[in-house]
Backbone as a ProteinNet text record, in pm:
[ID]
protein_1_A
[PRIMARY]
MAVSFTTPTYDLKAIKKTFNSVGKLKMTGTSRKGATELGFDDQDVVNAIQSISNSDFYKTMPANNPNFKQHDVYKFHWKSVHIYLKFQDLNGYLVVSFKLV
[TERTIARY]
-311.2	-416.4	-352.5	-384.8	-335.6	-402.5	-321.2	-373.1	-420.3	-531.5	-599.7	-567.9	-524.1	-491.3	-605.9	-717.2	-825.4	-955.1	-947.1	-1052.3	-995.8	-1071	-1021.8	-979.5	-868	-819.8	-906	-931.2	-1001.4	-1150.5	-1225.2	-1372	-1385.5	-1435.6	-1461.8	-1560.5	-1662.1	-1756	-1683	-1589.2	-1513	-1419.6	-1353.4	-1269.6	-1346.2	-1469.2	-1548.4	-1591.6	-1615.6	-1658.9	-1536	-1419.3	-1300.5	-1269	-1290.2	-1258.4	-1384.2	-1473.7	-1599.2	-1593.8	-1475.8	-1455.1	-1319.7	-1288.3	-1158.1	-1064.8	-1120.5	-1054.5	-998.6	-1054.4	-1022.2	-933.4	-906.8	-828.5	-685.2	-624.3	-482.5	-419.7	-321	-264	-113.8	-39.1	100.9	128.2	248.9	301.8	282.6	308	296.7	146.3	62.8	-76.8	-139.4	-94.4	-141.2	-83.3	37.4	100.7	13.6	-14.8	-92.7	-230.9	-300.2	-423.4	-419.2	-307	-288	-262.8	-184.1	-157.3	-280.6	-371.3	-498	-601.2	-557.1	-636.9	-738.7	-712.6	-810.7	-760.7	-854.3	-816	-869.8	-845.7	-877.7	-1037.9	-1117.1	-1261.5	-1288.5	-1226.6	-1234	-1198.8	-1080.2	-1037.6	-1140.7	-1196.3	-1301.4	-1421.8	-1459.8	-1577.7	-1541.7	-1436.6	-1392.9	-1392.5	-1338.6	-1347.7	-1488.2	-1571.1	-1709.4	-1794.3	-1736.8	-1795.6	-1753.8	-1652.4	-1608.4	-1707.1	-1719.9	-1814.1	-1722.4	-1783.7	-1701.5	-1661.9	-1744.3	-1706.6	-1584.9	-1545.3	-1419.5	-1290.9	-1296.7	-1187.9	-1103.3	-977.5	-888.3	-808.5	-730.3	-645.7	-590.9	-545.6	-468.1	-323.4	-235.6	-95.4	-6.9	108.4	196.7	259.8	289.5	357.9	503	580.6	712.2	800.4	758.7	823.7	759.6	834.6	768	709.8	750.5	698.8	557.1	514.2	391.4	277.6	156.4	47.1	26.9	-50.1	-76.5	-158.6	-178.5	-256	-380.1	-483.6	-605.5	-605.2	-625.9	-622.8	-746.7	-800.2	-931	-892.8	-977.5	-974.8	-1111.7	-1127.8	-1264.6	-1257.2	-1367	-1394.7	-1449.4	-1405.1	-1458	-1428.9	-1526	-1497.2	-1428.4	-1474.3	-1423.7	-1280.6	-1221.5	-1079.8	-1079.4	-990.9	-980.5	-871.7	-906.3	-830.1	-774.6	-649.2	-593.8	-567.2	-631.8	-635.5	-594.5	-495.5	-441.5	-453.8	-511.8	-521.4	-437.7	-406.2	-324.4	-367.4	-358.3	-393.6	-265.7	-226.2	-107.8	-149.7	-208.5	-275.2	-383	-465.9	-558	-546.2	-653.2	-639.5	-565.2	-495.7	-410.4	-416.5	-439.6	-439	-288.9	-241.2	-106.3	-78.5	-181.9	-154.8	-286.8	-279.9	-400.4	-346.9	-373.9	-321.1	-391.6	-357.9	-424.9	-390	-483.6	-450.7	-367
-3328.8	-3425.8	-3558	-3645.3	-3782.5	-3868.5	-3962.5	-4051.7	-4184.3	-4215.5	-4352.1	-4456.8	-4567.9	-4673.9	-4766.7	-4741.9	-4835.5	-4775.8	-4646	-4584.8	-4515.6	-4514.7	-4453.7	-4312.1	-4269.6	-4134.1	-4059.2	-4114.7	-4059.2	-4094.3	-4016.7	-4040.8	-4132.6	-4247.5	-4345.4	-4295.7	-4221.9	-4159.6	-4071.7	-3986.5	-3906.7	-3975.7	-4080.3	-4163.4	-4220.3	-4278.1	-4341	-4243.4	-4120.8	-4014.1	-3973.3	-3961.9	-3927.1	-4033.4	-4159.4	-4265.5	-4324.1	-4240	-4302	-4317.2	-4296.6	-4322.7	-4347	-4410.2	-4449.2	-4324	-4218.6	-4094.9	-4033.1	-4056.9	-3993.5	-4092.7	-4218.8	-4305.8	-4269.3	-4263.1	-4221.1	-4346.7	-4412	-4528.2	-4522	-4584.8	-4590.1	-4700.2	-4716.2	-4822.6	-4953.8	-4954.3	-5082.2	-5130.1	-5034.4	-5080.8	-5119.8	-5048.9	-5089.2	-5223.2	-5248.9	-5385.6	-5496.6	-5462.7	-5561.4	-5589.9	-5491	-5502.3	-5582.7	-5546	-5628.1	-5770.2	-5801	-5936.9	-6014.3	-5942.7	-6002.3	-6016.9	-5961.1	-5967.3	-5857.8	-5750.1	-5637.1	-5523.4	-5462	-5343.2	-5220.7	-5104.3	-4983.3	-4980.9	-5022.7	-5026.6	-5117	-5232.5	-5326.7	-5263.3	-5189.3	-5118	-5021.5	-4941.5	-4848.6	-4917.5	-5028	-5096.1	-5168.4	-5211.6	-5275.8	-5162.6	-5038.6	-4938	-4896.5	-4896.5	-4856	-4962.6	-5080.5	-5193.1	-5189.6	-5116.1	-5113.7	-5061.4	-5109.7	-5057.2	-5027.9	-4949.1	-4912.1	-5021.8	-5134.8	-5256.2	-5329.1	-5281.1	-5345.8	-5288.5	-5177.8	-5109.2	-5205.3	-5217.6	-5294.1	-5219	-5121	-5039.9	-4915.4	-4821.4	-4704.9	-4741.4	-4711	-4747.2	-4624.1	-4607.2	-4494.2	-4517.7	-4417.6	-4427.1	-4455	-4526.3	-4553.8	-4428	-4331.5	-4200.4	-4109.5	-4063.4	-3984.3	-3843.5	-3808.1	-3682.3	-3700.7	-3824.6	-3848	-3882.1	-3855.8	-3902.6	-4051.5	-4088.9	-4231.2	-4286.9	-4425.7	-4489.7	-4560.7	-4560.2	-4645.8	-4770.2	-4881.7	-5016	-5075.3	-5134.8	-5203.6	-5345.9	-5447.2	-5582.7	-5622.6	-5677.5	-5699.1	-5801.7	-5854.9	-5952.3	-5880.1	-5898.2	-5859.8	-5946.5	-5992.4	-6093.2	-6208.7	-6256.3	-6381	-6363.7	-6247.5	-6226.8	-6151.6	-6195.5	-6118.7	-6010.6	-5886.7	-5775.6	-5700.5	-5654.5	-5566.3	-5432.9	-5322.1	-5200.8	-5088.5	-5008.7	-4910	-4769.2	-4665.6	-4538.9	-4432.9	-4334.8	-4225.8	-4099.6	-3983.2	-3854.9	-3779.5	-3756.8	-3679.3	-3563.7	-3465	-3359.8	-3418.6	-3511.3	-3582.4	-3733.6	-3811.7	-3952.9	-4025.7	-4130.5	-4214.3	-4358	-4446.2	-4594.4	-4632.8	-4667.6	-4699.6	-4853.1	-4930.5	-5077.6	-5144.1	-5238	-5311.9	-5455.9	-5547.4	-5676.4	-5790.9	-5906.5	-6018.4	-6018.2	-6047	-6052.7	-6175.6
933	953.6	945.9	1045.8	1047.3	945.7	895.3	792.8	866.7	819.9	875.1	766	807.9	730.2	704.3	780.5	773.1	699.7	668.7	595.6	459.8	358.3	237.4	257	181.8	183.6	82.8	-27.5	-144.7	-157.2	-210.8	-228.4	-347.3	-323.7	-430.1	-536	-494.2	-597.9	-694	-641.1	-719.8	-816.1	-761.2	-840	-966.1	-931.2	-1041.4	-1139.5	-1101.2	-1187	-1275.2	-1213.1	-1288.6	-1403.9	-1361.5	-1460.6	-1521.3	-1569.7	-1624.8	-1781.3	-1836.1	-1980.1	-2006.9	-2122.1	-2164.9	-2175.4	-2230.4	-2258.8	-2129.4	-2022.9	-1886	-1806.7	-1855.5	-1782.8	-1764.2	-1652.4	-1628.8	-1549	-1615.7	-1545.7	-1556.3	-1457.3	-1467.1	-1566.3	-1608.8	-1705.6	-1638.6	-1506.6	-1432	-1420.7	-1395.1	-1394.8	-1522.3	-1630.6	-1763.6	-1808.5	-1771	-1800	-1721.4	-1596.5	-1517.8	-1582.5	-1624.9	-1684.6	-1814.3	-1896.1	-2018.7	-1995.4	-1890.7	-1852.9	-1812.3	-1764.8	-1728.8	-1843.7	-1955.9	-2079.2	-2087.6	-2013.5	-2007.1	-2101.6	-2170.7	-2237.2	-2150	-2207.2	-2126.7	-2086.1	-2179.9	-2149.6	-2030.7	-2031.7	-1916.1	-1790.8	-1787.6	-1671.5	-1625	-1716.3	-1676.8	-1618	-1679.7	-1631.3	-1496.1	-1471.1	-1347.6	-1235.9	-1272.3	-1162.8	-1142	-1230.8	-1210.9	-1120.2	-1116	-1048.2	-902.1	-861.1	-723.6	-621.5	-511.1	-404.6	-278.7	-197.6	-74.9	8.3	0.1	79.6	15.2	-97	-168.8	-111.5	-27.9	17.5	114	77.7	158.7	258.6	210.9	308.8	238	326.3	265	313.3	220.8	245.2	203.3	264.2	228.1	94.3	20.6	-104.3	-74.5	-160.6	-150.2	-144.6	-213.2	-214.2	-113.3	-6	97.3	54.8	-74.4	-125.6	-195.1	-204.8	-268.5	-162.8	-197.5	-102.3	-101.6	-4.9	15.7	-91	-87	-197.1	-125.1	-200.7	-149.3	-227.1	-159.8	-224	-207.8	-324.5	-327.4	-375.3	-326.7	-371.5	-413.2	-532.4	-578.3	-689.9	-721.2	-831.2	-948.8	-1065.1	-1189.4	-1297.8	-1380.6	-1493.3	-1436.1	-1317.6	-1254.8	-1214.9	-1206.3	-1167.5	-1041.3	-944.5	-815.7	-836.9	-843.7	-876.5	-759.7	-760.5	-661.8	-735.1	-690	-762.7	-660.5	-698.3	-613.1	-685.2	-613.3	-661.1	-584.4	-645.9	-589.3	-646.7	-572.5	-624.3	-649.6	-766	-805.7	-901.6	-835.1	-912.4	-1010.9	-956.8	-1024.4	-1002.3	-1006.9	-966.2	-1071.9	-1021.1	-1115.3	-1062.1	-1163.6	-1124.6	-1115.4	-1008.9	-974.6	-992.8	-957.4	-966.9	-1006.5	-1097.9	-1141.8	-1174.8	-1084	-1101	-1041.2	-1055.5	-990.8	-841.6	-753.3	-608	-582.8
[MASK]
+++++++++++++++++++++++++++++++++++++++++++++++++++++++++++++++++++++++++++++++++++++++++++++++++++++

């Protein structure tokens, strides 16, 4: 199946359901550091993810490692911050990037 870089690879509704509580949040060290630098705790990250809409989709991009699946990128405002958020599915969704745009 060909990858479209202009439509999401992953279902946003499923992502939001996966990350609907702090206990279910899975983040890379880089994304956690980015959230912390923005002054966000895990509950803030969960709340930010829950606020995303389909219109916040920015692009799908290839992973740096060719053995991994692509990333879906969203850009949106939450708590007056313009956030760049990247998801990947590695046997379950993972927040790969969470930072200031």
